[in-house]
TORSEFI-964571 format. One record per residue (C-alpha): residue in three letters; x negated, y negated, z. Coordinates in nm, 3 decimals, m for minus. Example, Ala and Ser with C-alpha at 12.3 -4.5 7.8 and 13.67 -1.06 7.14 Angstrom:
> ala | m1.230 | 0.450 | 0.780
> ser | m1.367 | 0.106 | 0.714
//
This chain:
> unk | m0.692 | m1.120 | m2.097
> unk | m0.834 | m0.802 | m1.953
> unk | m1.018 | m0.723 | m1.636
> unk | m1.297 | m0.547 | m1.819
> unk | m1.639 | m0.704 | m1.866
> unk | m1.739 | m0.804 | m2.220
> unk | m1.998 | m1.079 | m2.232
> unk | m1.983 | m1.118 | m2.610
> unk | m1.607 | m1.165 | m2.615
> unk | m1.592 | m1.377 | m2.301
> unk | m1.906 | m1.507 | m2.127
> unk | m1.701 | m1.573 | m1.813
> unk | m1.552 | m1.222 | m1.797
> unk | m1.798 | m1.102 | m1.536
> unk | m1.711 | m1.399 | m1.313
> unk | m1.339 | m1.335 | m1.361
> unk | m1.378 | m0.967 | m1.281
> unk | m1.565 | m1.054 | m0.964
> unk | m1.287 | m1.294 | m0.863
> unk | m1.021 | m1.028 | m0.920
> unk | m1.216 | m0.776 | m0.714
> unk | m1.238 | m1.028 | m0.431
> unk | m0.863 | m1.087 | m0.455
> unk | m0.786 | m0.715 | m0.453
> unk | m1.013 | m0.651 | m0.153
> unk | m0.889 | m0.949 | 0.049
> unk | m0.520 | m0.882 | m0.009
> unk | m0.549 | m0.505 | 0.038
> unk | m0.727 | m0.561 | 0.371
> unk | m0.465 | m0.811 | 0.485
> unk | m0.184 | m0.568 | 0.398
> unk | m0.363 | m0.283 | 0.573
> unk | m0.425 | m0.483 | 0.890
> unk | m0.065 | m0.607 | 0.896
> unk | 0.104 | m0.267 | 0.879
> unk | m0.154 | m0.088 | 1.095
> unk | m0.112 | m0.343 | 1.375
> unk | 0.266 | m0.308 | 1.360
> unk | 0.308 | 0.068 | 1.342
> unk | 0.025 | 0.196 | 1.564
> unk | 0.275 | 0.152 | 1.849
> unk | 0.495 | 0.437 | 1.719
> unk | 0.283 | 0.736 | 1.836
> unk | 0.225 | 0.561 | 2.171
> unk | 0.596 | 0.558 | 2.261
> unk | 0.583 | 0.868 | 2.488
> unk | 0.293 | 0.720 | 2.687
> unk | 0.457 | 0.379 | 2.708
> unk | 0.776 | 0.541 | 2.839
> unk | 0.578 | 0.689 | 3.128
> unk | 0.361 | 0.386 | 3.203
> unk | 0.650 | 0.140 | 3.205
> unk | 0.909 | 0.385 | 3.343
> unk | 1.140 | 0.341 | 3.044
> unk | 1.402 | 0.605 | 2.945
> unk | 1.305 | 0.793 | 2.630
> unk | 1.633 | 0.690 | 2.469
> unk | 1.538 | 0.324 | 2.504
> unk | 1.164 | 0.316 | 2.443
> unk | 1.197 | 0.284 | 2.064
> unk | 1.339 | m0.067 | 2.112
> unk | 0.983 | m0.197 | 2.099
> unk | 0.943 | m0.082 | 1.738
> unk | 1.291 | m0.204 | 1.644
> unk | 1.209 | m0.546 | 1.789
> unk | 0.895 | m0.569 | 1.575
> unk | 1.064 | m0.482 | 1.248
> unk | 1.375 | m0.692 | 1.322
> unk | 1.166 | m1.006 | 1.386
> unk | 0.950 | m0.919 | 1.086
> unk | 1.259 | m0.918 | 0.860
> unk | 1.396 | m1.233 | 1.024
> unk | 1.063 | m1.413 | 0.986
> unk | 1.056 | m1.337 | 0.617
> unk | 1.350 | m1.572 | 0.571
> unk | 1.123 | m1.861 | 0.674
> unk | 0.759 | m1.770 | 0.618
> unk | 0.797 | m1.758 | 0.241
> unk | 0.912 | m2.119 | 0.253
> unk | 0.618 | m2.207 | 0.478
> unk | 0.379 | m2.060 | 0.221
> unk | 0.546 | m2.271 | m0.049
> unk | 0.467 | m2.581 | 0.159
> unk | 0.135 | m2.511 | 0.331
> unk | m0.029 | m2.274 | 0.084
> unk | m0.072 | m1.899 | 0.036
> unk | m0.424 | m1.844 | 0.166
> unk | m0.375 | m2.063 | 0.471
> unk | m0.060 | m1.878 | 0.579
> unk | m0.223 | m1.536 | 0.538
> unk | m0.518 | m1.636 | 0.757
> unk | m0.300 | m1.804 | 1.022
> unk | m0.069 | m1.500 | 1.034
> unk | m0.359 | m1.261 | 1.085
> unk | m0.518 | m1.477 | 1.356
> unk | m0.186 | m1.527 | 1.537
> unk | m0.116 | m1.154 | 1.527
> unk | m0.463 | m1.079 | 1.665
> unk | m0.437 | m1.330 | 1.951
> unk | m0.090 | m1.208 | 2.050
> unk | m0.207 | m0.845 | 2.043
> unk | m0.490 | m0.941 | 2.280
> unk | m0.220 | m1.055 | 2.526
> unk | m0.036 | m0.720 | 2.523
> unk | m0.253 | m0.555 | 2.793
> unk | m0.166 | m0.846 | 3.024
> unk | 0.209 | m0.771 | 3.006
> unk | 0.317 | m0.650 | 3.349
> unk | 0.676 | m0.570 | 3.254
> unk | 0.842 | m0.377 | 2.975
> unk | 1.056 | m0.675 | 2.875
> unk | 0.748 | m0.895 | 2.833
> unk | 0.567 | m0.633 | 2.625
> unk | 0.870 | m0.591 | 2.396
> unk | 0.894 | m0.968 | 2.358
> unk | 0.523 | m0.991 | 2.270
> unk | 0.550 | m0.717 | 2.009
> unk | 0.857 | m0.888 | 1.860
> unk | 0.667 | m1.216 | 1.827
> unk | 0.379 | m1.025 | 1.666
> unk | 0.623 | m0.897 | 1.402
> unk | 0.734 | m1.256 | 1.347
> unk | 0.375 | m1.381 | 1.321
> unk | 0.274 | m1.119 | 1.067
> unk | 0.579 | m1.172 | 0.847
> unk | 0.400 | m1.441 | 0.648
> unk | 0.144 | m1.213 | 0.487
> unk | 0.343 | m1.020 | 0.227
> unk | 0.538 | m1.315 | 0.084
> unk | 0.228 | m1.536 | 0.063
> unk | 0.011 | m1.261 | m0.088
> unk | 0.258 | m1.173 | m0.362
> unk | 0.317 | m1.538 | m0.452
> unk | m0.062 | m1.591 | m0.463
> unk | m0.098 | m1.307 | m0.714
> unk | 0.176 | m1.450 | m0.935
> unk | 0.009 | m1.792 | m0.944
> unk | m0.359 | m1.703 | m0.959
> unk | m0.380 | m1.376 | m1.154
> unk | m0.319 | m1.335 | m1.527
> unk | 0.012 | m1.152 | m1.595
> unk | m0.159 | m0.863 | m1.775
> unk | m0.331 | m0.753 | m1.452
> unk | m0.097 | m0.904 | m1.190
> unk | 0.102 | m0.580 | m1.164
> unk | m0.217 | m0.385 | m1.095
> unk | m0.334 | m0.630 | m0.828
> unk | 0.011 | m0.615 | m0.664
> unk | m0.018 | m0.237 | m0.670
> unk | m0.340 | m0.249 | m0.470
> unk | m0.176 | m0.481 | m0.217
> unk | 0.102 | m0.221 | m0.178
> unk | m0.170 | 0.044 | m0.141
> unk | m0.322 | m0.157 | 0.144
> unk | 0.019 | m0.170 | 0.311
> unk | 0.069 | 0.205 | 0.279
> unk | m0.277 | 0.279 | 0.416
> unk | m0.208 | 0.047 | 0.707
> unk | 0.117 | 0.220 | 0.794
> unk | m0.052 | 0.559 | 0.774
> unk | m0.384 | 0.477 | 0.942
> unk | m0.226 | 0.282 | 1.228
> unk | m0.016 | 0.582 | 1.325
> unk | m0.293 | 0.839 | 1.281
> unk | m0.569 | 0.642 | 1.455
> unk | m0.356 | 0.557 | 1.757
> unk | m0.229 | 0.914 | 1.791
> unk | m0.585 | 1.048 | 1.793
> unk | m0.728 | 0.782 | 2.025
> unk | m0.463 | 0.801 | 2.296
> unk | m0.607 | 1.129 | 2.425
> unk | m0.949 | 0.970 | 2.479
> unk | m0.902 | 0.601 | 2.566
> unk | m0.645 | 0.379 | 2.737
> unk | m0.357 | 0.203 | 2.569
> unk | m0.512 | m0.131 | 2.660
> unk | m0.830 | m0.042 | 2.471
> unk | m0.622 | 0.051 | 2.167
> unk | m0.449 | m0.289 | 2.186
> unk | m0.788 | m0.461 | 2.197
> unk | m0.912 | m0.258 | 1.900
> unk | m0.619 | m0.347 | 1.674
> unk | m0.634 | m0.710 | 1.786
> unk | m0.999 | m0.723 | 1.687
> unk | m0.920 | m0.571 | 1.347
> unk | m0.668 | m0.847 | 1.273
> unk | m0.914 | m1.121 | 1.367
> unk | m1.197 | m0.963 | 1.165
> unk | m0.974 | m0.930 | 0.858
> unk | m0.868 | m1.296 | 0.895
> unk | m1.236 | m1.396 | 0.882
> unk | m1.298 | m1.172 | 0.580
> unk | m0.996 | m1.312 | 0.393
> unk | m1.122 | m1.664 | 0.459
> unk | m1.450 | m1.586 | 0.281
> unk | m1.328 | m1.337 | 0.019
> unk | m1.003 | m1.481 | m0.114
> unk | m1.060 | m1.755 | m0.376
> unk | m0.891 | m2.087 | m0.307
> unk | m0.563 | m2.145 | m0.491
> unk | m0.597 | m2.329 | m0.822
> unk | m0.238 | m2.325 | m0.946
> unk | m0.047 | m2.376 | m0.620
> unk | 0.194 | m2.670 | m0.616
> unk | 0.329 | m2.732 | m0.265
> unk | 0.693 | m2.811 | m0.202
> unk | 0.736 | m3.167 | m0.082
> unk | 0.903 | m3.104 | 0.253
> unk | 1.055 | m2.844 | 0.482
> unk | 1.405 | m2.992 | 0.495
> unk | 1.641 | m2.717 | 0.614
> unk | 1.910 | m2.815 | 0.364
> unk | 1.659 | m2.793 | 0.079
> unk | 1.552 | m2.449 | 0.201
> unk | 1.913 | m2.328 | 0.205
> unk | 1.975 | m2.470 | m0.142
> unk | 1.659 | m2.304 | m0.268
> unk | 1.769 | m1.967 | m0.131
> unk | 2.115 | m2.010 | m0.284
> unk | 1.952 | m2.077 | m0.621
> unk | 1.759 | m1.750 | m0.593
> unk | 2.085 | m1.561 | m0.533
> unk | 2.237 | m1.724 | m0.840
> unk | 1.948 | m1.591 | m1.046
> unk | 2.078 | m1.249 | m1.152
> unk | 1.726 | m1.126 | m1.222
> unk | 1.653 | m1.175 | m0.852
> unk | 1.981 | m1.099 | m0.675
> unk | 2.008 | m0.757 | m0.842
> unk | 1.650 | m0.670 | m0.750
> unk | 1.734 | m0.751 | m0.389
> unk | 1.984 | m0.464 | m0.415
> unk | 1.709 | m0.240 | m0.548
> unk | 1.475 | m0.331 | m0.262
> unk | 1.749 | m0.245 | m0.010
> unk | 1.790 | 0.099 | m0.166
> unk | 1.420 | 0.169 | m0.228
> unk | 1.305 | 0.139 | 0.133
> unk | 1.633 | 0.274 | 0.268
> unk | 1.598 | 0.613 | 0.097
> unk | 1.225 | 0.628 | 0.177
> unk | 1.287 | 0.562 | 0.547
> unk | 1.563 | 0.824 | 0.550
> unk | 1.331 | 1.094 | 0.419
> unk | 1.063 | 1.032 | 0.680
> unk | 1.306 | 0.971 | 0.968
> unk | 1.458 | 1.320 | 0.945
> unk | 1.196 | 1.527 | 0.765
> unk | 1.042 | 1.660 | 1.090
> unk | 1.386 | 1.749 | 1.232
> unk | 1.465 | 1.955 | 0.922
> unk | 1.130 | 2.133 | 0.897
> unk | 1.126 | 2.248 | 1.258
> unk | 1.432 | 2.465 | 1.193
> unk | 1.479 | 2.782 | 0.989
> unk | 1.334 | 2.893 | 0.753
> unk | 1.028 | 2.665 | 0.793
> unk | 0.963 | 2.654 | 1.171
> unk | 0.701 | 2.380 | 1.128
> unk | 0.604 | 2.174 | 1.431
> unk | 0.666 | 1.797 | 1.419
> unk | 0.289 | 1.737 | 1.446
> unk | 0.222 | 1.942 | 1.132
> unk | 0.522 | 1.797 | 0.953
> unk | 0.377 | 1.453 | 1.017
> unk | 0.075 | 1.543 | 0.808
> unk | 0.289 | 1.489 | 0.499
> unk | 0.234 | 1.119 | 0.572
> unk | m0.112 | 1.163 | 0.419
> unk | 0.071 | 1.149 | 0.086
> unk | 0.084 | 0.772 | 0.144
> unk | m0.269 | 0.776 | 0.001
> unk | m0.113 | 0.842 | m0.341
> unk | m0.023 | 0.474 | m0.350
> unk | m0.385 | 0.408 | m0.448
> unk | m0.298 | 0.556 | m0.788
> unk | 0.078 | 0.527 | m0.825
> unk | 0.127 | 0.162 | m0.727
> unk | m0.135 | 0.011 | m0.965
> unk | m0.048 | 0.260 | m1.241
> unk | 0.319 | 0.168 | m1.215
> unk | 0.214 | m0.194 | m1.262
> unk | 0.017 | m0.102 | m1.577
> unk | 0.308 | 0.094 | m1.725
> unk | 0.551 | m0.186 | m1.636
> unk | 0.345 | m0.438 | m1.834
> unk | 0.327 | m0.199 | m2.129
> unk | 0.676 | m0.046 | m2.143
> unk | 0.889 | m0.285 | m1.937
> unk | 0.949 | m0.298 | m1.562
> unk | 1.304 | m0.166 | m1.561
> unk | 1.225 | 0.116 | m1.802
> unk | 0.949 | 0.239 | m1.573
> unk | 1.162 | 0.182 | m1.263
> unk | 1.444 | 0.400 | m1.397
> unk | 1.194 | 0.676 | m1.473
> unk | 1.059 | 0.653 | m1.117
> unk | 1.412 | 0.674 | m0.974
> unk | 1.471 | 0.990 | m1.178
> unk | 1.148 | 1.142 | m1.047
> unk | 1.243 | 1.054 | m0.689
> unk | 1.575 | 1.232 | m0.740
> unk | 1.385 | 1.534 | m0.873
> unk | 1.160 | 1.523 | m0.568
> unk | 1.461 | 1.530 | m0.336
> unk | 1.611 | 1.823 | m0.525
> unk | 1.287 | 2.017 | m0.480
> unk | 1.313 | 1.973 | m0.101
> unk | 1.628 | 2.188 | m0.113
> unk | 1.424 | 2.495 | m0.208
> unk | 1.350 | 2.722 | 0.090
> unk | 0.979 | 2.728 | 0.022
> unk | 0.741 | 2.507 | 0.219
> unk | 0.500 | 2.451 | m0.072
> unk | 0.781 | 2.339 | m0.305
> unk | 0.927 | 2.122 | m0.028
> unk | 0.591 | 1.946 | 0.015
> unk | 0.559 | 1.896 | m0.362
> unk | 0.904 | 1.737 | m0.369
> unk | 0.825 | 1.507 | m0.075
> unk | 0.493 | 1.406 | m0.230
> unk | 0.657 | 1.325 | m0.567
> unk | 0.921 | 1.119 | m0.388
> unk | 0.658 | 0.931 | m0.185
> unk | 0.427 | 0.855 | m0.476
> unk | 0.714 | 0.721 | m0.687
> unk | 0.841 | 0.508 | m0.399
> unk | 0.518 | 0.307 | m0.387
> unk | 0.534 | 0.258 | m0.763
> unk | 0.890 | 0.124 | m0.730
> unk | 0.790 | m0.117 | m0.455
> unk | 0.494 | m0.251 | m0.655
> unk | 0.718 | m0.315 | m0.958
> unk | 0.986 | m0.479 | m0.743
> unk | 0.741 | m0.720 | m0.582
> unk | 0.591 | m0.814 | m0.917
> unk | 0.934 | m0.860 | m1.078
> unk | 1.044 | m1.109 | m0.812
> unk | 0.733 | m1.325 | m0.844
> unk | 0.758 | m1.311 | m1.222
> unk | 1.125 | m1.409 | m1.242
> unk | 1.152 | m1.668 | m0.965
> unk | 1.209 | m2.009 | m1.124
> unk | 1.092 | m2.195 | m0.811
> unk | 0.962 | m2.133 | m0.457
> unk | 0.811 | m1.791 | m0.530
> unk | 0.713 | m1.740 | m0.167
> unk | 1.074 | m1.776 | m0.058
> unk | 1.193 | m1.544 | m0.336
> unk | 0.949 | m1.271 | m0.235
> unk | 1.045 | m1.320 | 0.129
> unk | 1.412 | m1.260 | 0.043
> unk | 1.316 | m0.944 | m0.145
> unk | 1.124 | m0.817 | 0.159
> unk | 1.407 | m0.914 | 0.394
> unk | 1.647 | m0.688 | 0.205
> unk | 1.372 | m0.426 | 0.178
> unk | 1.329 | m0.396 | 0.555
> unk | 1.700 | m0.429 | 0.620
> unk | 1.760 | m0.138 | 0.380
> unk | 1.522 | 0.075 | 0.581
> unk | 1.707 | m0.015 | 0.898
> unk | 2.066 | 0.019 | 0.771
> unk | 2.038 | 0.314 | 0.531
> unk | 1.797 | 0.495 | 0.763
> unk | 2.045 | 0.454 | 1.049
> unk | 2.345 | 0.564 | 0.841
> unk | 2.163 | 0.870 | 0.715
> unk | 2.121 | 0.980 | 1.076
> unk | 2.497 | 1.040 | 1.088
> unk | 2.492 | 1.199 | 0.742
> unk | 2.212 | 1.437 | 0.843
> unk | 2.382 | 1.522 | 1.172
> unk | 2.717 | 1.588 | 1.005
> unk | 2.621 | 1.753 | 0.675
> unk | 2.259 | 1.858 | 0.717
> unk | 1.970 | 1.809 | 0.477
> unk | 2.182 | 1.901 | 0.174
> unk | 2.435 | 1.627 | 0.248
> unk | 2.162 | 1.369 | 0.309
> unk | 1.991 | 1.468 | m0.015
> unk | 2.317 | 1.417 | m0.204
> unk | 2.360 | 1.073 | m0.048
> unk | 2.001 | 0.971 | m0.132
> unk | 2.042 | 1.083 | m0.493
> unk | 2.371 | 0.893 | m0.517
> unk | 2.191 | 0.578 | m0.399
> unk | 1.916 | 0.636 | m0.657
> unk | 2.182 | 0.661 | m0.928
> unk | 2.322 | 0.326 | m0.815
> unk | 1.968 | 0.185 | m0.827
> unk | 1.921 | 0.317 | m1.182
> unk | 2.248 | 0.152 | m1.291
> unk | 2.133 | m0.181 | m1.143
> unk | 1.796 | m0.145 | m1.317
> unk | 1.976 | m0.076 | m1.645
> unk | 2.175 | m0.398 | m1.605
> unk | 1.846 | m0.586 | m1.574
> unk | 1.668 | m0.413 | m1.861
> unk | 1.862 | m0.598 | m2.131
> unk | 1.740 | m0.937 | m2.020
> unk | 1.383 | m0.839 | m1.950
> unk | 1.126 | m1.061 | m2.115
> unk | 0.889 | m0.847 | m2.319
> unk | 0.657 | m1.126 | m2.424
> unk | 0.408 | m1.215 | m2.152
> unk | 0.313 | m1.578 | m2.101
> unk | m0.057 | m1.604 | m2.007
> unk | m0.139 | m1.774 | m1.678
> unk | m0.449 | m1.972 | m1.596
> unk | m0.694 | m1.710 | m1.468
> unk | m0.889 | m1.732 | m1.145
> unk | m1.251 | m1.836 | m1.182
//
């Protein structure tokens, strides 16, 4: 099964290709809207501190509340998608996020605004788990890695565009108008997903939402070594990525670079590389094996970090770009691996992967603040490389049991 069009070989190939393109567009848009609506708040923190009279040391709690509830929600929304359906949960999540964002300008107190943003993180937590499970069920294995890669690309573009758009708009329009704009984008994307995304053909809902059954299902995922070890990888992958971007601007503003934080932030444009690296990593994973490709990407990330030690801004940027591009490839492979190896309740399995993913960003990113403060960029680089070595060892332990023979799935029509 290929995504190319060949009418002689397969009269339905053109229809199948059209369905895949609709899936890619719908899921990429949903991922973009999700991350953009979460992280546009980051460049607005200085303005929010003034408007709500919040100390600078405490204003970042609004972003922490979003991501914390996002991670917490992932423990449950994957199970909801297993019961109610993938497409339905994606649409409901987008609509709920849009409606809640519309309420943000009405918040008269800082505590209420933080609470609203936290609930928005909870509402949007259903998208990633449902989208990845949908791909696993509705897309042929030979192209599922590529489609997952484009979903990751949509996420990366959302995280980048949300920050950039908000930072540029705040000088010209009010915060309330920005809230309304991102709320509208979520609602519009929900409508587009409703029309673009093909209905599920292979989805089999779980019978009930019994809490005990949910706990037992999660326990079974942890007993599956192919999954539990990848949860470790997800923790490390986003943890080292978050560490790089948390402290990059602090390092570059000092000698010998003397680069302003605003200019250092432009390195975030390298997120656009996910358009190529995430789908391509999926292609290579199907051809050479997921863990083989993952170990190669870890090695390249370590090389990228080593390049940032050179006192030359061009080489530093090259190293950061290599690291970033490989990160998105790792994430695409990790998501695909979980869906492929879950023996039941794929939505819940993906949700657990993403829970550890976001928790890794929180925990490792926080710990590396102390490492950077105490030992500088060199010490943090050494710690990141050590974590990548651990990740490579875990990937090696999984490589032996990797299934090399793909089992075709019923394609979307």
